[in-house]
C-alpha positions in Angstrom: -28.6 -9.8 8.7 -29.1 -5.9 8.5 -28.4 -3.7 5.3 -28.0 0.0 6.0 -28.2 3.3 4.2 -27.1 5.9 4.9 -28.0 9.5 3.3 -25.5 12.4 4.5 -26.7 15.4 4.5 -24.9 19.1 6.1 -27.7 19.3 8.8 -29.0 15.6 9.3 -28.8 11.5 9.2 -31.7 9.5 7.0 -30.5 6.2 7.3 -32.7 3.0 5.7 -32.5 -0.5 7.3 -32.9 -3.3 4.9 -34.7 -6.6 4.7 -37.2 -4.7 7.1 -37.8 -1.6 5.6 -37.9 0.8 8.7 -36.5 4.6 8.2 -35.1 7.1 10.6 -33.2 10.8 10.6 -31.1 12.4 13.7 -29.5 15.3 13.5 -25.7 15.5 12.0 -23.8 16.3 15.2 -22.4 14.3 18.0 -25.7 13.2 19.6 -27.2 12.4 16.7 -24.3 10.3 15.4 -24.3 8.7 19.0 -27.8 7.5 18.2 -27.1 6.5 14.4 -23.9 4.4 15.9 -26.5 2.9 18.8 -29.1 2.3 16.2 -26.8 -0.3 13.8 -24.5 -1.7 16.1 -28.3 -3.2 17.5 -29.7 -4.0 14.8 -26.3 -6.5 14.4 -25.7 -4.3 10.5 -22.8 -6.5 8.4 -22.9 -3.5 6.4 -23.6 0.2 6.1 -23.7 2.8 3.2 -23.3 6.2 2.9 -22.4 8.2 -0.1 -19.6 11.0 -1.0 -21.0 14.4 0.1 -17.8 16.2 0.1 -16.9 16.3 3.8 -20.0 16.1 5.2 -20.1 11.7 5.9 -16.1 12.5 7.6 -17.7 12.6 11.4 -20.1 9.7 10.8 -17.6 7.3 8.9 -15.3 8.0 11.5 -18.1 7.6 15.3 -19.1 4.2 12.9 -15.8 2.7 12.4 -14.0 3.9 16.1 -16.7 1.4 16.8 -16.2 -1.5 14.5 -18.5 -1.1 11.8 -18.1 -2.5 8.5 -18.4 1.0 6.2 -18.2 1.8 2.9 -18.4 5.2 1.0 -20.3 4.9 -2.0 -18.6 6.5 -5.1 -22.1 8.9 -5.8 -22.1 8.1 -9.9 -22.2 4.8 -9.4 -24.7 4.3 -6.3 -27.3 6.4 -8.7 -26.4 4.8 -11.8 -27.5 1.4 -9.7 -31.2 3.3 -8.2 -31.8 3.9 -12.5 -31.4 0.4 -13.1 -33.9 -1.0 -10.2 -36.5 1.8 -11.6 -36.3 5.0 -9.1 -35.2 8.2 -11.1 -37.1 9.8 -8.2 -34.9 11.9 -5.6 -35.1 12.9 -2.1 -33.0 12.0 1.0 -35.1 9.1 2.1 -34.9 7.8 -1.2 -31.6 8.2 -1.4 -31.2 6.2 2.2 -33.7 3.2 1.2 -31.6 2.9 -2.2 -27.9 2.9 0.0 -29.2 0.2 1.6 -30.4 -2.2 -1.3 -27.8 -1.2 -2.6 -25.9 -2.7 0.4 -28.0 -5.6 0.7 -27.3 -6.5 -3.4 -24.1 -5.2 -4.4 -21.9 -5.4 -1.4 -19.2 -3.2 -2.0 -16.0 -4.4 0.1 -15.1 -2.7 2.9 -12.2 -0.8 2.8 -9.3 0.1 4.8 -10.2 3.5 6.3 -7.4 6.6 7.2 -6.4 7.0 10.6 -6.5 10.7 11.5 -3.1 11.3 10.5 -4.1 9.8 7.3 -7.6 12.0 7.2 -5.3 16.0 8.4 -2.8 15.3 5.1 -5.4 14.6 2.7 -6.8 17.9 4.0 -3.4 19.6 3.4 -3.4 18.0 -0.1 -6.7 19.2 -0.6 -6.4 22.4 0.1 -3.3 22.7 -1.8 -5.2 21.5 -4.9 -7.9 24.2 -4.3 -4.7 26.7 -3.7 -3.1 25.3 -7.1 -6.5 25.6 -9.3 -7.7 29.2 -8.4 -3.9 29.8 -9.3 -4.4 28.7 -12.2 -7.8 30.2 -12.9 -6.0 34.4 -11.7 -3.3 33.8 -14.2 -5.4 32.5 -16.7 -7.7 36.2 -16.1 -4.7 37.8 -15.8 -3.5 37.0 -19.5 -6.8 38.7 -20.6 -7.6 41.3 -17.9 -8.7 44.7 -18.7 -5.5 47.2 -17.2 -8.1 48.2 -14.8 -8.1 45.3 -12.8 -4.7 43.5 -13.5 -2.8 45.2 -10.4 -5.6 43.9 -8.2 -5.4 40.2 -10.4 -1.1 40.4 -9.8 -1.3 41.3 -6.0 -3.8 38.3 -5.0 -1.6 36.2 -7.6 1.3 36.8 -5.5 -0.8 35.7 -2.2 -1.9 33.0 -3.5 1.7 31.6 -4.1 2.5 32.3 -1.0 0.3 30.5 0.4 1.0 27.3 -2.1 4.8 27.5 -0.5 3.3 27.4 3.3 0.6 24.8 1.9 4.2 23.1 1.0 5.3 23.5 3.9 2.6 21.8 6.4 2.9 18.9 3.6 6.4 18.4 4.3 6.2 18.8 8.2 3.4 16.4 8.4 5.3 13.5 6.5 8.6 14.8 8.5 6.9 14.2 12.0 6.1 10.8 11.4 8.2 8.0 11.4 5.8 5.7 9.3 5.2 8.0 6.9 8.4 9.3 6.4 9.9 5.4 5.7 7.1 5.3 2.9 7.3 8.5 1.7 11.0 7.8 1.4 10.2 4.6 0.3 7.9 5.4 -2.5 10.3 8.6 -3.8 12.9 6.5 -4.1 10.8 5.6 -7.7 12.1 8.0 -10.5 9.3 9.8 -12.1 7.6 9.7 -8.1 7.9 12.9 -6.7 6.7 14.8 -3.7 3.2 15.3 -4.3 2.8 11.8 -6.2 3.9 10.3 -3.1 1.9 12.2 -0.6 -1.3 11.7 -2.2 -1.0 7.7 -2.3 -0.1 8.0 1.1 -3.1 9.9 1.7 -6.2 8.7 -0.2 -4.4 5.2 -1.0 -4.3 4.0 2.4 -4.8 0.5 0.7 -1.5 0.7 -1.1 0.2 -2.8 -0.2 -2.8 -4.7 0.8 -4.8 -5.5 -2.4 -3.4 -7.6 -5.2 -1.8 -5.9 -8.6 -5.6 -6.6 -10.0 -7.5 -4.8 -7.1 -5.6 -1.6 -6.3 -5.8 -1.3 -10.1 -9.7 -1.4 -10.6 -9.8 0.5 -7.2 -7.5 4.0 -8.4 -9.9 3.4 -12.1 -6.3 2.4 -14.1 -7.6 -1.3 -14.9 -9.1 -1.5 -18.7 -13.1 -2.3 -19.0 -14.7 -4.0 -21.4 -17.1 -2.7 -23.4 -18.3 -5.5 -25.7 -21.4 -6.8 -27.1 -22.7 -9.7 -29.1 -20.3 -9.8 -32.1 -18.7 -6.6 -31.3 -16.1 -5.7 -29.2 -15.8 -1.7 -27.9 -11.9 -0.3 -27.0 -11.4 -1.5 -23.7 -11.5 1.8 -21.2 -10.0 2.9 -17.8 -12.7 5.1 -15.7 -14.0 5.6 -12.9 -11.7 5.1 -9.1 -10.2 7.4 -6.9 -9.4 10.3 -9.4 -7.3 12.5 -7.3 -5.3 9.4 -6.9 -5.4 8.7 -11.0 -4.2 12.5 -11.7 -1.0 12.1 -10.0 -0.3 8.7 -11.3 -0.8 10.3 -15.2 1.8 12.8 -14.0 4.1 10.4 -12.4 4.1 8.2 -15.8 4.2 10.8 -18.0 7.8 11.8 -16.4 8.6 7.9 -15.9 8.4 7.6 -19.6 11.3 9.4 -20.4 13.5 9.3 -17.0 12.2 5.5 -15.5 14.3 2.9 -17.0 12.1 0.0 -16.3 8.8 2.5 -17.5 11.1 3.8 -19.8 11.3 0.7 -21.7 7.9 -0.3 -21.7 6.5 2.4 -23.0 8.9 2.3 -25.6 7.8 -1.1 -26.6 4.1 -0.5 -26.7 4.5 3.0 -28.7 6.9 0.2 -31.3 4.1 -2.4 -31.6 2.0 0.7 -33.1 -0.3 1.7 -29.6 -1.7 5.1 -29.4 0.9 7.2 -26.9 -2.3 7.9 -24.4 -3.1 4.5 -24.1 0.5 3.5 -23.7 0.9 6.1 -20.6 -2.5 4.6 -18.9 -0.3 1.4 -19.4 2.6 3.0 -18.4 0.6 4.3 -14.8 -1.0 0.7 -14.2 2.8 -0.9 -14.3 3.8 2.2 -12.0 1.1 1.1 -9.7 2.3 -2.3 -9.5 5.7 -1.6 -9.0 4.5 0.7 -5.7 2.1 -1.3 -4.7 4.7 -4.8 -4.4 6.9 -1.9 -3.0 4.8 -1.3 0.1 3.7 -4.1 0.8 7.2 -5.7 1.0 9.1 -2.8 1.9 11.9 -3.0 -0.7 13.5 0.2 -1.9 13.0 0.9 -5.8 15.9 -1.3 -7.8 15.5 -1.4 -11.4 14.8 -4.8 -11.7 12.1 -5.3 -8.9 10.2 -7.8 -7.3 6.8 -7.9 -8.7 5.0 -10.0 -6.7 1.8 -11.0 -8.1 -0.4 -11.8 -4.8 
């Protein structure tokens, strides 16, 4: 058995094997990736782990997945916490690759469904849309306090960003409507009151596991499953954290709308509030319940109904 960790940088790929301890380096280009894939196949890798590095890992992960190799994109924070737990505080590319290989061997994270090329394109559109929204909010905030000398420049840039945002929305709409499969799933998800286009597209692009996991697994993957913080006789508050931040962000907005307009979520929210639960806690519970509903619908292909069959697979 062989476990491989890959530290991804813009220029190079540093890799390490366990339990052999072998290490190596290849350029992060077509020839280097091909050589790395061949080495992973020759080593009989049963699990390959690399970190999310802002997109530099996309090409190597796609090549490994295409070669039917089991690859996991790990959360950098989780890997760093693991490194600290092993006493490894130093950080270099070579050390990171070795830590990733050890993480693969000891933790053995489960390989998840990787998005296909069309889903990756949709993810790119969504990422760009989020960037435009962030820039637009920042420029509008600057305009509030801007000196008269720069107000015109800010206003022109805001108009430009608003136009680009409309074009980004058109690109998203075209991407979804061009795929019959996505069109069906998009219509299915948007049939739920509280789930709009941005929420649906984010789920399609960034949560390909929707409908393929149990309700507990999908909640943990997204980061809306409450985690215990108990020690001895101390009973700490249960918290939600980690997971996929973009999915969690849109689910929060969807739950906020659904708590007012979706009869099932509204009744659930009101019951929690009547029981004395804080508003934020009740909304988090609504996020989890809404995700459970969407997961069951994606699995069964059944459109929204006020009393949907929530299979507990």
